[in-house]
C-alpha positions as a Markdown table, in Angstrom:
| # | Residue | x | y | z |
|---|---|---|---|---|
| 1 | Met | 0.1 | -0.2 | 0.3 |
| 2 | Asn | 1.0 | 3.5 | -0.3 |
| 3 | Val | 1.5 | 6.4 | 2.4 |
| 4 | Glu | -1.9 | 7.5 | 1.8 |
| 5 | Gln | -3.6 | 3.9 | 2.1 |
| 6 | Met | -1.3 | 3.5 | 4.9 |
| 7 | Lys | -3.2 | 6.9 | 6.9 |
| 8 | Val | -6.9 | 5.1 | 5.7 |
| 9 | Val | -5.9 | 2.0 | 7.8 |
| 10 | Leu | -4.8 | 3.5 | 10.5 |
| 11 | Lys | -7.4 | 5.6 | 11.2 |
| 12 | Glu | -9.3 | 2.8 | 11.5 |
| 13 | Ile | -7.1 | 0.9 | 13.8 |
| 14 | Leu | -6.2 | 3.6 | 16.1 |
| 15 | Thr | -9.8 | 5.0 | 16.1 |
| 16 | Lys | -11.7 | 1.4 | 16.9 |
| 17 | Thr | -9.7 | -0.9 | 18.1 |
| 18 | Asn | -6.7 | -1.4 | 20.5 |
| 19 | Leu | -4.5 | -3.3 | 18.3 |
| 20 | Thr | -1.4 | -2.0 | 17.7 |
| 21 | Pro | -0.5 | -1.3 | 14.0 |
| 22 | Cys | 3.4 | -1.8 | 12.7 |
| 23 | Val | 4.2 | 0.8 | 9.5 |
| 24 | Val | 6.7 | -1.3 | 7.5 |
| 25 | Gly | 9.0 | 1.0 | 4.4 |
| 26 | His | 12.0 | 1.7 | 3.6 |
| 27 | Arg | 13.8 | 5.2 | 4.2 |
| 28 | Gly | 11.9 | 8.4 | 3.3 |
| 29 | Val | 8.9 | 6.8 | 2.1 |
| 30 | Gly | 6.6 | 8.7 | 4.6 |
| 31 | Lys | 5.9 | 6.6 | 7.4 |
| 32 | Thr | 6.3 | 9.0 | 9.9 |
| 33 | Ala | 5.2 | 11.7 | 8.6 |
| 34 | Gly | 1.8 | 9.6 | 8.0 |
| 35 | Ile | 1.7 | 8.6 | 11.4 |
| 36 | Ile | 2.0 | 12.6 | 12.2 |
| 37 | Gln | -0.7 | 13.4 | 9.7 |
| 38 | Val | -3.2 | 10.9 | 10.9 |
| 39 | Cys | -2.4 | 12.2 | 14.6 |
| 40 | Arg | -3.4 | 15.7 | 13.4 |
| 41 | Glu | -6.2 | 14.5 | 11.3 |
| 42 | Ile | -8.3 | 12.6 | 14.3 |
| 43 | Gly | -7.3 | 15.0 | 16.7 |
| 44 | Arg | -4.7 | 13.4 | 19.0 |
| 45 | Arg | -1.1 | 14.6 | 20.3 |
| 46 | Tyr | 1.7 | 12.9 | 18.8 |
| 47 | Gln | 4.4 | 11.4 | 21.2 |
| 48 | Pro | 7.4 | 9.9 | 19.2 |
| 49 | Leu | 10.1 | 7.7 | 21.0 |
| 50 | Arg | 13.6 | 7.6 | 18.6 |
| 51 | Leu | 14.0 | 3.7 | 20.5 |
| 52 | Gly | 17.2 | 3.8 | 18.6 |
| 53 | Gln | 18.6 | 6.3 | 20.9 |
| 54 | Met | 16.9 | 4.9 | 24.4 |
| 55 | Glu | 18.1 | 2.2 | 27.1 |
| 56 | Val | 15.7 | 0.5 | 29.5 |
| 57 | Gly | 15.7 | 3.3 | 32.3 |
| 58 | Asp | 14.4 | 5.7 | 29.1 |
| 59 | Leu | 11.4 | 3.2 | 29.3 |
| 60 | Val | 10.5 | 1.7 | 32.7 |
| 61 | Gly | 12.2 | 4.8 | 34.7 |
| 62 | Ile | 14.7 | 5.1 | 37.4 |
| 63 | Pro | 14.3 | 3.1 | 40.8 |
| 64 | Tyr | 13.9 | 4.6 | 43.8 |
| 65 | Arg | 12.9 | 3.1 | 47.7 |
| 66 | Gln | 9.8 | 4.2 | 49.3 |
| 67 | Glu | 10.0 | 3.1 | 52.5 |
| 68 | Glu | 10.5 | -0.9 | 52.2 |
| 69 | Val | 9.1 | -1.2 | 48.5 |
| 70 | Met | 10.9 | -0.6 | 45.3 |
| 71 | His | 9.1 | 2.2 | 42.6 |
| 72 | Trp | 9.9 | 3.3 | 39.4 |
| 73 | Ser | 9.3 | 6.5 | 38.2 |
| 74 | Arg | 7.1 | 7.9 | 36.0 |
| 75 | Pro | 8.9 | 8.0 | 32.5 |
| 76 | Ser | 8.8 | 12.0 | 31.2 |
| 77 | Trp | 7.2 | 10.5 | 28.2 |
| 78 | Trp | 4.2 | 8.7 | 29.4 |
| 79 | Pro | 1.0 | 10.3 | 29.5 |
| 80 | Leu | -1.2 | 10.6 | 32.4 |
| 81 | Ala | -4.9 | 9.3 | 32.1 |
| 82 | Asp | -6.2 | 12.6 | 31.8 |
| 83 | Ala | -3.9 | 14.0 | 29.7 |
| 84 | Pro | -4.9 | 15.0 | 25.8 |
| 85 | Glu | -5.7 | 11.6 | 23.8 |
| 86 | Thr | -2.2 | 10.6 | 22.6 |
| 87 | Val | -0.7 | 8.2 | 20.0 |
| 88 | Ile | 2.7 | 7.3 | 21.1 |
| 89 | His | 5.0 | 6.5 | 18.5 |
| 90 | Cys | 7.6 | 3.9 | 18.9 |
| 91 | Asp | 10.0 | 4.5 | 16.1 |
| 92 | Glu | 12.6 | 2.6 | 14.8 |
| 93 | Leu | 11.7 | -0.3 | 16.8 |
| 94 | Asn | 14.4 | -2.8 | 15.1 |
| 95 | Arg | 16.8 | -0.3 | 15.9 |
| 96 | Ala | 16.5 | -0.7 | 19.5 |
| 97 | Gln | 21.2 | -0.5 | 20.4 |
| 98 | Gln | 20.6 | -3.1 | 23.1 |
| 99 | Glu | 18.7 | -6.7 | 23.3 |
| 100 | Asp | 17.0 | -5.3 | 27.2 |
| 101 | Thr | 15.5 | -2.7 | 25.2 |
| 102 | Leu | 13.8 | -4.5 | 22.7 |
| 103 | Gln | 12.5 | -7.3 | 25.2 |
| 104 | Ala | 11.3 | -4.2 | 27.5 |
| 105 | Ile | 9.2 | -2.6 | 25.2 |
| 106 | Phe | 8.3 | -6.1 | 23.8 |
| 107 | Gln | 5.2 | -6.2 | 26.7 |
| 108 | Phe | 4.1 | -2.1 | 25.8 |
| 109 | Val | 3.8 | -3.0 | 21.9 |
| 110 | Glu | 1.5 | -5.9 | 23.1 |
| 111 | Pro | -2.1 | -5.5 | 22.6 |
| 112 | Pro | -3.7 | -5.7 | 26.3 |
| 113 | Ser | -5.7 | -8.8 | 27.2 |
| 114 | Glu | -9.8 | -7.9 | 27.8 |
| 115 | Gly | -10.2 | -6.6 | 30.6 |
| 116 | Gln | -6.6 | -5.1 | 31.2 |
| 117 | Leu | -4.5 | -2.3 | 30.7 |
| 118 | Arg | -1.2 | -1.9 | 28.0 |
| 119 | Ala | 1.5 | -1.5 | 30.5 |
| 120 | Leu | 5.3 | -1.0 | 30.6 |
| 121 | His | 6.9 | -2.6 | 33.7 |
| 122 | Thr | 5.3 | -1.1 | 37.0 |
| 123 | His | 3.4 | 1.7 | 34.5 |
| 124 | Gln | 0.0 | 1.3 | 33.1 |
| 125 | Leu | -1.4 | 3.1 | 30.0 |
| 126 | Ala | -4.9 | 4.8 | 30.1 |
| 127 | Pro | -7.1 | 3.3 | 26.9 |
| 128 | Arg | -7.7 | 7.0 | 25.9 |
| 129 | His | -4.0 | 6.8 | 24.3 |
| 130 | Lys | -2.8 | 4.5 | 21.5 |
| 131 | Val | 0.5 | 3.0 | 20.7 |
| 132 | Val | 2.1 | 2.4 | 16.8 |
| 133 | Val | 5.3 | 1.2 | 15.6 |
| 134 | Ser | 7.3 | 1.6 | 12.6 |
| 135 | Ile | 10.4 | 0.0 | 11.4 |
| 136 | Asn | 12.7 | -0.6 | 8.2 |
| 137 | Pro | 12.4 | -3.8 | 7.1 |
| 138 | Pro | 15.0 | -6.2 | 7.5 |
| 139 | Asp | 16.3 | -7.3 | 4.2 |
| 140 | Gly | 20.1 | -7.0 | 4.9 |
| 141 | Thr | 20.5 | -2.8 | 3.8 |
| 142 | Tyr | 19.8 | -2.0 | 7.1 |
| 143 | Gln | 21.6 | -2.0 | 11.0 |
| 144 | Val | 18.3 | -3.5 | 12.2 |
| 145 | Ala | 17.8 | -6.1 | 14.7 |
| 146 | Thr | 16.1 | -9.2 | 13.7 |
| 147 | Leu | 12.4 | -9.1 | 15.5 |
| 148 | Asp | 11.6 | -13.0 | 16.9 |
| 149 | Arg | 8.0 | -14.3 | 15.5 |
| 150 | Ala | 6.8 | -13.7 | 18.6 |
| 151 | Leu | 6.7 | -9.9 | 18.4 |
| 152 | Leu | 5.9 | -9.5 | 15.3 |
| 153 | Asp | 2.9 | -12.0 | 15.9 |
| 154 | Arg | 1.6 | -9.0 | 18.2 |
| 155 | Met | 1.3 | -6.2 | 15.5 |
| 156 | Val | -0.2 | -5.9 | 12.6 |
| 157 | Met | 2.1 | -5.1 | 9.7 |
| 158 | Leu | 1.5 | -2.3 | 7.3 |
| 159 | Gln | 3.4 | -2.4 | 5.0 |
| 160 | Val | 4.5 | 0.7 | 2.5 |
| 161 | Glu | 5.9 | 0.7 | -0.5 |
| 162 | Thr | 6.7 | 4.1 | -2.7 |
| 163 | Asp | 4.1 | 4.9 | -5.4 |
| 164 | Tyr | 4.8 | 8.0 | -7.6 |
| 165 | Ala | 1.0 | 9.0 | -7.8 |
| 166 | Cys | 0.5 | 9.2 | -4.1 |
| 167 | Trp | 4.1 | 11.2 | -4.3 |
| 168 | Ala | 3.0 | 13.5 | -6.8 |
| 169 | Arg | -0.4 | 14.6 | -4.8 |
| 170 | Tyr | 1.8 | 15.0 | -2.1 |
| 171 | Ala | 4.2 | 17.4 | -3.8 |
| 172 | Lys | 1.7 | 19.7 | -5.8 |
| 173 | Ser | -0.4 | 20.1 | -2.0 |
| 174 | Arg | 3.4 | 21.0 | -0.7 |
| 175 | Gln | 4.0 | 23.2 | -3.3 |
| 176 | Leu | 7.0 | 21.2 | -3.9 |
| 177 | Asp | 10.0 | 22.7 | -6.7 |
| 178 | Arg | 8.1 | 22.9 | -10.3 |
| 179 | Val | 11.2 | 21.6 | -11.7 |
| 180 | Val | 11.4 | 18.7 | -9.9 |
| 181 | Gln | 7.8 | 17.5 | -10.4 |
| 182 | Gln | 8.2 | 17.8 | -13.8 |
| 183 | Phe | 11.6 | 15.7 | -13.7 |
| 184 | Leu | 9.8 | 13.1 | -11.6 |
| 185 | Ala | 6.5 | 13.0 | -14.1 |
| 186 | Gly | 9.1 | 11.7 | -17.3 |
| 187 | Asn | 11.5 | 9.7 | -14.6 |
| 188 | Gln | 9.2 | 7.7 | -12.3 |
| 189 | Asn | 11.6 | 5.1 | -12.0 |
| 190 | Leu | 14.0 | 8.0 | -10.4 |
| 191 | Leu | 11.5 | 8.8 | -7.6 |
| 192 | Ala | 13.0 | 6.4 | -5.3 |
| 193 | Arg | 15.3 | 3.2 | -5.2 |
| 194 | Gln | 14.4 | 1.3 | -2.2 |
| 195 | Gly | 16.4 | -2.2 | -1.9 |
| 196 | Ser | 14.6 | -5.4 | -2.1 |
| 197 | Pro | 10.6 | -5.8 | -2.3 |
| 198 | Leu | 9.0 | -5.9 | 1.1 |
| 199 | Asp | 8.6 | -9.5 | 2.8 |
| 200 | Met | 7.8 | -10.1 | 6.6 |
| 201 | Gln | 6.9 | -13.4 | 6.5 |
| 202 | Met | 4.3 | -13.4 | 8.2 |
| 203 | Glu | 2.3 | -16.7 | 9.3 |
| 204 | Pro | -1.0 | -17.2 | 10.9 |
| 205 | Thr | -1.4 | -18.2 | 14.2 |
| 206 | Glu | -4.5 | -18.2 | 17.0 |
| 207 | Arg | -3.4 | -14.9 | 17.9 |
| 208 | Ala | -3.5 | -13.6 | 14.2 |
| 209 | Trp | -7.3 | -14.4 | 13.4 |
| 210 | Glu | -8.2 | -12.8 | 16.5 |
| 211 | Met | -6.8 | -9.8 | 15.2 |
| 212 | Val | -8.4 | -10.2 | 12.2 |
| 213 | Ser | -11.7 | -10.9 | 13.3 |
| 214 | Thr | -11.1 | -7.5 | 15.8 |
| 215 | Leu | -10.3 | -5.3 | 12.6 |
| 216 | Arg | -13.5 | -7.1 | 10.7 |
| 217 | Lys | -15.9 | -6.5 | 13.4 |
| 218 | His | -14.5 | -2.8 | 14.4 |
| 219 | Cys | -13.3 | -1.8 | 10.8 |
| 220 | Arg | -14.0 | -0.8 | 7.4 |
| 221 | Phe | -11.3 | -0.9 | 5.4 |
| 222 | Pro | -11.8 | -0.5 | 1.4 |
| 223 | Ala | -11.7 | -3.5 | -0.5 |
| 224 | Asp | -8.2 | -3.1 | -2.1 |
| 225 | Leu | -6.8 | -2.8 | 0.9 |
| 226 | Glu | -8.1 | -5.6 | 2.8 |
| 227 | Met | -5.7 | -8.1 | 1.3 |
| 228 | Glu | -2.7 | -6.3 | 2.1 |
| 229 | Val | -4.2 | -5.3 | 5.7 |
| 230 | Tyr | -4.3 | -9.2 | 6.6 |
| 231 | Ala | -1.6 | -10.5 | 4.6 |
| 232 | Gly | 0.0 | -8.4 | 7.3 |
| 233 | Ile | -1.2 | -10.7 | 10.1 |
| 234 | Val | -1.6 | -14.1 | 8.6 |
| 235 | Gly | 0.9 | -13.7 | 5.6 |
| 236 | Lys | -0.7 | -13.8 | 2.1 |
| 237 | Glu | -1.8 | -17.0 | 1.3 |
| 238 | Ala | -3.9 | -17.2 | 3.9 |
| 239 | Ala | -5.2 | -13.5 | 3.4 |
| 240 | Ile | -6.3 | -14.4 | 0.2 |
| 241 | Met | -7.6 | -17.8 | 0.3 |
| 242 | Phe | -9.7 | -15.7 | 3.7 |
| 243 | Leu | -11.0 | -13.3 | 1.4 |
| 244 | Arg | -11.7 | -15.7 | -1.6 |
| 245 | Trp | -13.8 | -17.7 | 0.8 |
| 246 | Ser | -15.5 | -14.8 | 2.5 |
| 247 | Ala | -16.2 | -13.1 | -0.8 |
| 248 | Glu | -18.9 | -15.7 | -2.1 |
| 249 | Gln | -21.3 | -14.0 | 0.0 |
| 250 | Gln | -24.5 | -16.3 | -1.7 |
| 251 | Asn | -22.3 | -19.8 | -0.5 |
| 252 | Arg | -21.7 | -18.8 | 3.2 |
| 253 | Pro | -22.6 | -21.1 | 5.2 |
| 254 | Val | -25.4 | -20.1 | 7.5 |
| 255 | Thr | -24.3 | -19.5 | 11.1 |
| 256 | Ala | -25.1 | -20.9 | 14.7 |
| 257 | Arg | -26.7 | -17.6 | 15.6 |
| 258 | Glu | -28.5 | -16.8 | 12.5 |
| 259 | Ile | -30.1 | -20.5 | 13.5 |
| 260 | Leu | -30.8 | -19.8 | 17.2 |
| 261 | Asp | -31.6 | -16.3 | 16.5 |
| 262 | Ser | -33.4 | -15.7 | 12.8 |
| 263 | Trp | -34.4 | -19.3 | 11.6 |
| 264 | Asp | -37.2 | -17.6 | 9.4 |
| 265 | Ala | -35.2 | -15.8 | 7.6 |
| 266 | Val | -32.5 | -18.2 | 7.0 |
| 267 | Ala | -34.5 | -21.4 | 6.8 |
| 268 | Gly | -34.9 | -21.3 | 2.8 |
| 269 | Lys | -30.8 | -21.2 | 3.0 |
| 270 | Val | -30.3 | -24.2 | 5.2 |
| 271 | Arg | -32.4 | -26.3 | 3.4 |
| 272 | Ala | -30.3 | -24.9 | -0.2 |
| 273 | Gln | -26.9 | -25.2 | 1.6 |
| 274 | Arg | -24.4 | -27.5 | 0.0 |
| 275 | Asp | -23.3 | -30.5 | 2.7 |
| 276 | Asp | -19.9 | -29.0 | 3.1 |
| 277 | Leu | -21.1 | -25.9 | 4.0 |
| 278 | Gln | -24.0 | -27.9 | 6.2 |
| 279 | Ala | -21.2 | -29.2 | 7.9 |
| 280 | Val | -19.8 | -25.7 | 9.0 |
| 281 | Ser | -22.7 | -24.7 | 10.0 |
| 282 | Met | -23.3 | -28.1 | 11.7 |
| 283 | Asn | -19.7 | -27.5 | 13.7 |
| 284 | Asp | -20.5 | -24.1 | 14.1 |
| 285 | Leu | -23.9 | -24.9 | 16.2 |
| 286 | Val | -22.0 | -27.6 | 18.7 |
| 287 | Thr | -19.5 | -25.2 | 19.4 |
| 288 | Ser | -21.5 | -22.1 | 20.1 |
| 289 | Leu | -23.9 | -24.3 | 22.7 |
| 290 | Glu | -20.7 | -25.7 | 24.1 |
| 291 | Val | -19.6 | -22.4 | 24.9 |
| 292 | Ala | -23.1 | -21.2 | 25.9 |
| 293 | Pro | -25.8 | -23.9 | 26.2 |
| 294 | Gln | -28.7 | -21.9 | 27.7 |
| 295 | Met | -31.4 | -21.3 | 25.3 |
| 296 | Thr | -34.3 | -19.4 | 25.2 |
| 297 | Pro | -37.7 | -21.0 | 24.1 |
| 298 | Glu | -37.8 | -19.2 | 20.8 |
| 299 | Gln | -34.4 | -20.7 | 20.4 |
| 300 | Glu | -34.8 | -24.2 | 21.1 |
| 301 | Gln | -37.2 | -24.2 | 18.5 |
| 302 | Asn | -35.2 | -22.7 | 16.1 |
| 303 | Leu | -32.8 | -25.8 | 16.9 |
| 304 | Ile | -35.1 | -28.2 | 16.2 |
| 305 | Asn | -36.2 | -26.9 | 13.6 |
| 306 | Tyr | -33.1 | -26.9 | 11.9 |
| 307 | Ile | -32.5 | -30.8 | 13.0 |
| 308 | Gly | -36.3 | -31.3 | 11.6 |
| 309 | Ala | -34.7 | -29.4 | 7.7 |
| 310 | Leu | -31.3 | -31.4 | 7.9 |
| 311 | Pro | -31.2 | -34.8 | 5.7 |
| 312 | Arg | -31.9 | -38.2 | 7.9 |
| 313 | Asp | -27.9 | -38.7 | 8.4 |
| 314 | Met | -27.1 | -34.8 | 8.8 |
| 315 | Arg | -29.9 | -35.3 | 11.6 |
| 316 | Phe | -28.1 | -38.0 | 13.2 |
| 317 | Gly | -24.7 | -36.8 | 13.3 |
| 318 | Leu | -26.1 | -33.8 | 14.7 |
| 319 | Val | -28.1 | -34.9 | 17.6 |
| 320 | Lys | -25.5 | -37.5 | 18.2 |
| 321 | Ser | -23.7 | -34.1 | 19.5 |
| 322 | Leu | -26.1 | -32.3 | 20.6 |
| 323 | Val | -26.8 | -35.0 | 23.4 |
| 324 | Lys | -23.2 | -35.1 | 25.1 |
| 325 | Asn | -24.2 | -31.4 | 26.1 |
| 326 | Pro | -26.4 | -32.3 | 29.2 |
| 327 | Pro | -28.4 | -28.9 | 28.9 |
| 328 | Val | -28.8 | -29.3 | 25.2 |
| 329 | Ala | -29.8 | -32.6 | 25.4 |
| 330 | Ala | -31.9 | -31.9 | 28.4 |
| 331 | Ala | -33.8 | -29.6 | 25.6 |
| 332 | Ile | -34.4 | -31.6 | 22.6 |
| 333 | Val | -35.5 | -34.9 | 24.2 |
| 334 | Gln | -38.5 | -33.5 | 25.3 |
| 335 | Asp | -41.8 | -35.6 | 24.3 |
| 336 | Lys | -43.0 | -32.5 | 22.3 |
| 337 | Tyr | -39.8 | -32.8 | 19.8 |
| 338 | Asp | -40.5 | -36.4 | 19.5 |
| 339 | Glu | -41.3 | -36.2 | 15.5 |
| 340 | Val | -37.6 | -34.9 | 15.1 |
| 341 | Val | -35.7 | -36.1 | 17.1 |
| 342 | Leu | -37.1 | -39.7 | 18.0 |
| 343 | Asp | -35.6 | -41.5 | 15.6 |
| 344 | Ala | -32.0 | -40.6 | 15.6 |
| 345 | Ile | -32.1 | -40.9 | 19.8 |
| 346 | Ala | -33.3 | -44.4 | 19.0 |
| 347 | Glu | -30.4 | -45.2 | 16.6 |
| 348 | Ile | -28.2 | -43.6 | 19.3 |
| 349 | Ser | -29.5 | -46.3 | 22.2 |
| 350 | Arg | -28.8 | -49.0 | 19.5 |
| 351 | Glu | -25.6 | -47.9 | 19.0 |
| 352 | Ala | -24.8 | -47.7 | 22.3 |
| 353 | Ser | -26.3 | -51.4 | 23.3 |
């Protein structure tokens, strides 16, 4: 993506989630300038941290003793809870000169767990403040530290590359020298020689898919940027497969929530589903009821309606899975549902005996 596209994505992530975006790009492409512009546009104070110039004490504060307890002083850059909403920019993350500095900042760039606050040693960051990271790519042309997989897995990698059209609009808006603009218009290959293509080799993990889920719930990206954003989390191959699957709107399997809460709206789609999609719906339903087995009377009836809509072999397989869940089993074996589930229950009983 170019700098303008990066700004669009960055605004969504910083204003709607607690995730940590990491802007990756070659020198001079506009990473820092773009982040500053985003802060200005969303009305947040910009606080830079040049990690290449910092030691552990600059991050966690200086220790001092108060009676019998050791404390650490608040760093001067740390925003208080009532300070203006701030974006803390961890610049040059992989230029940290000492290994312990990189280890110290690891905790800070990690998104907070549910119900927790982002922290750095004993200091906790108020939720109103956000964190963004930027790095140069570790492609051998920069003196940078290699970031381990665990650290990369905690950030949304946004890979920014040079783009003439984007630069030309910037040059016009900033009224750069006319001769320079005209020269580059005819010699676009000389705008920048950035080195090797960016490749952070991201891979899918449970945490990565959770971040994708968070972004899909809370953010809206232009369609042409979705693949790049998700590729920066789970890798290009997984992102392509996921978006291709998601794009098949008409063939997307009905979800457990739709079955339990909106049966009338999805009944026709359920009956028309292919067997492979029906299996996805069934697995989602079994898992959802394992997590939250209590149903309202309406949901209970919707579940029975769904079971009744399945072919006989699938109906048997689903009931067999559901009766392993005691609260759900108690609901579906009621006499009033015999017309739908009696055959399956009888077959299960025969298998057991």
